[in-house]
N, C-alpha and C positions, 0 to 999 in steps of 0.2 A: 504493500500500499504506500503510495507516494505522499508527500505533505499536501499536495493539491486535492487528495481526495478526503481530507479532514474537513469536518463543518467547524467552524472557529467562532466563539462568542466571548466578548469582551465584559469583566465585571470590576467592580470597585468592592474592596473589602477592608474593614479594618486591619492596620497594618499588622497587630498582633495575632491575627488569625490568618495569617498567610501559611503558616507552618500547619495549622490545623487543617486548612483546606486541602493542601497537599497530602498530607498523611492520609485523611479521609479517602482521596481519589486514588492514592496509590495501594490503598487497602483493597479497592474493587479492581484487582489486576486485569488490566487492559480495557478497562471502561472508559476511560478518558484521560488526557493529559494536561496538566498545568504548567503555564510558563509565567513566571513573574515578569512584567514589563516595566513595572516602575514600583520599586518596595516601598519608597517614600510616600506615595499617595495610595498604595494598596492596589494598583492596576495590575490585573492578571488576564491571561488568554487561556481559555479552556477549549480543547480541542477534542473531537470525538469521530468516529466512522459513522455515517448515515445509518449504518444498520442498528447503532447502538443509540440513536438520538433519543428515542422514548425514554429508555432507562436514565440517561444522563439528564433529560429534563426534569425528571421525578426527583433524582438526587439533588439538583441544584435548587428545585423548589424547597425542598426540606432546609438545605443549608442557607438559603435565603433568610428563614426563620430562624435558624440556630445561630448563625455567625453574621449575619447582617450583609450578605452577599447581595449586590443589586447589578443588574445588567446596565452597560453603558454603550454608547455608539461606538463602532470601530475608531480606533486612535488615527489621526491623520498621519502620524510618522509610526512606523514599527521597526524595531530592532531586528536585524537578521538573525537568523537561527545560528 
């Protein structure tokens, strides 16, 4: 699977919760990937395969309530991988 085949969404999260978010996502082996784009502002990118979209959306909905995750528009400038 190439990077282009991942669906990406962008979220703001309290800085103190970034590690918790990554831990949760990594515990669901292969469900989604998280990338911190700006640790100072808590901006993260979450990528998943289209076949896992429904599962990821359910998890993100729960995380929004638990850790204050909120979706934001695609940043104008993205750091390369």
